[in-house]
N, C-alpha and C positions, 0 to 999 in steps of 0.2 A: 591491444586496445585500438589499433588502427589510427585514424586521424584524431589525435588526442585532444585537440582544441576545437572540435567541430561545433561546440556549443558556446564558443566565445561570443560575448555580447548578449547572450540569452539569460533570462531570469527564470528560475524554477522554484516552485513551492512543493515541499514534500511533507504531508501530514504524517503523524505517528512516527516521527524520526528522532525522538529525543532519547531513545534507549540504546545503549551500546550493544553491539552484536545482533541487532535486529535488521529486518529487511529495509526499514527506513534509513538507517545509517548507511547501509551498502548502496542504496539507490542515490542518496544525497552525495555520498563520497564519489561515486562514479560520475555523476553529472558535474560535480565540481572539478574532478580531475580532467574532464574534457572541456573545461573553460567556463561553465555556467556559474553565475552568481546564484546562491541558494538560500532560501529561507527554511530553516529547520523549524518544525512545529510539533508540539505535543500539548497535552492538557496541563502539564506543569505540576499539578498536585491533585490528590483525590478529591472528587466532587461529590461522590455518593458511593453506595455499596457496589455499583457496577464498575467503578473505576478505582480499585484499590491501589495504594501506593506501590505495592509489589509488582504490579502489572503495567504501570504507566511510566512514561518518561518524566521525571521530575525536572524542575527548572534548573537546578544546579548541574545536573547531569547533562542536560541539553546544552547549556551554555559552555560547559567544558568540552563537549563533543564538537560544538561549532568552532571553538578556538582550535581544536586539534585538526579538524578537516581543513580549515583555512590555512593553517601552518603547513600541512602536508601537501596541499594542492596549489596554493597561491591564489585561490579564488576567494571572493568575498562571501562570507557565510554569516547570516543574521539569524536571530531566533524570534519566535512569536508564540506565546501561549494561546491556545485556541481549543475550544470544545467543538468538535465537528458536528455535534448534535444541534448546534445553534447557528442558524443561517447568518445572523448578524455578526457573530464572531468570525465566521468564514469570510464574510464580506470585508470585515475590518482587516483581516490578514491579506486579502487580495489588494486592498488599498495600500497597506503597509509595503507590500512588494513593489508597487508602482512608485510610491513616494520615496522609498529608501534606496531601491536598486534600479529604478528607472523604467520598469515595465513588467510584463507578465507574459511569458512565452510557453511555459511548461507547468502543468499542475498535476501532481501525483497524489491520488487519494490512497494512502497506505494505512491510515489508522484503522484498527479493527479490534473487535473482541473475539478472541479465540480461546478464552479460558472459562466461559460459562458452558460447560458440557455436562449434561445430566440425562439419564433415561427419561423418556417421554412422561412416564407416570410420576416422576419426581420434579419435572421442570415447572417452575412457577410462571404464571402469565407475565409477571413483572420481569422475570429473567429473559423470557422470550422477547419482550418488548425492548429490553436494554440492548440485546444483540442486533435486532432490526434497526434500532435508532442509530447505532454507531456504524454498523457495516453497510447498511443500505441507504438510510436517510442521510447519513454523513457523506456518502459519495454523491447523492443527489445535491446536497448543499454545496459540495466542492465544485461539481460541474457547473452549477448555476452561478456561483460566485466568480469562478474563472471566466465563464462565458460572458458575464456582464462586463468584464474588462476587455476580453479578447475581441468580441464582436465590434464594438465601436472603434477599437484601435485599428482594425482592418489590416492586421499583419498575419493572420492565421494563428495557429497554436496547436499544442498537443495536450490532451487530457487523458490520463491513464489511471484506471483503478487497479489496485492489487486485489484480485479476486482469489481464486483458489481452485485446486482440483475439485473441491466441494461445490463449485459452480456447475460441474458437469455430472458428478456422481453423488450418491447418498452415502452417509456413514452413520453408524449407530451413535446414540448419545449426543447428536448434533443437529437436532431438528431446526433450531433457530439459526445456527451457523450455516447449514446447507441451504436453508430457505433464503437467507440474506444474500449469500453468494450466487445462488441461482438467479435471484432478482437482478443482480448486476448485469447478467447477460441481456435481459430485456432493456435495462436502463441504457446501456451503450448502443443497442440497436436503434432505439428511438431517438436519443439525443444526437447520435451521429448523423441521422437523416436531416435533422433540423440544422445542425451546425456545419454540414458539409459545404454548403454554398459560401460559407465564410472561411473556407480552407482551414477549419479546425477539425482535427481528427479526435475521435473518442474510442478508446480501446480498453480491454481488460487484459491483464497478464494473470495466468492461472498456474501458480506453482503447485507441485505436489508438496509433501512434507519437507519442511526445512527446520533443522535443529538449531533454532535461535534460542534465546532464553525462554520464550513462550513454547517453542517446539520441545524443549527438554521437559517442561511441565506436562505437555501433551503426551510425550512418550511414557512418563511415569503413570499418568492417569489411565491411558488406554491399556497399558500392559496389565495394570491391576484389575481393571474392569473385565478384561478378557481372561483373567486367571493365568497369565503368562509371566515368566521372569522378564526383566527388562532386556536382557541379552537375547532371549528367544524372540521377543517382540521385534527387536531391531533387525535380527537376522531374517525374520519373516518379511519385514518391510523391504529389505534389500532384495529378497527373492522375487518380489512382485515387479521390480523395476528392471527393465531390459538393460539399462546402463549400469546396474549393480550398486547404486548408491542413492541415498536421499539427495535432495537438492541442497545447494549452497546459497547463501544470500547473494553471492556474486553472480549466480546464474540468473536470478530474477533481475538484478541490477543491469546485467547485460541486455536482457530482453527489453527493459524499459528504455535503455539508451538507444537501442535500435529503433524502437517505435517513436522516439523523440527526434530521430535523425531525418535528414532529407531523403534517405533511402526508403523510408516508410511513409512518404508524403501521400501515397495513394492507398494506404491501408487504413481503414476505419470500420467501426461497428464490429470488430473482431474480438474474440476471447481466446487468446493465444496460450496454448499449453506450454509449460516449461516443466516437464515431468520426467525426463529421461525415458520417455516412451510408455510410462505407466498409464497415462490417460490419452489414448490415441484418437480421440474424436473431439 
């Protein structure tokens, strides 16, 4: 892990980090292990049909996870329930980070909907909108809330969206998902230009498939839709990846840590693939 305390004195917010074995947990754990104080954030409880309890981080799970990461890393870890679709909620979380932990240096937009997958002719307009609202507008809200703190603080900062291989390529049954993730490419290109003079970098990390809890659901869904057994589907996936395996949460967390580090201070407006060579552009 290299310089394991390179984020000592830094404060990070990670959205969508209240579920065990997810990308958010891995990212928060990595930043805390390297010395950052971290705010874990999730919606806390179901708010509507688009946010079922089975697919979100509940408050008790998030609180237990925060205590565990703090005990494991020795870093301070707080929790904040937040709906990324609501700018006021995101602004309140940014203020909480400053008031509770003393600042805001790193903001990771990880929250996303990857479980509304339907063929185009079955996809409802409301379902399309739910995916756009969380995956794209949620990241806009996060960038805006973070920048409103970082710009006047005049200390620079790091803002990272967890996009996807679907930000670069299309997939069946995922019109909303692919559109929302493609939109993040334009979002970072624009906001990075505006925020560069403030020494704030804005980037995307684009993982290929990662078998988190959500990823396991996706494996089942796509194998059934394609008429394949789960084992055949997983073998086919591995066969497309030059490095011979799907991604791990730690792979994405490592990319985030790099982009948050001083080594990446001159990297902005990028959408960095973390795909084992599957997505080479």
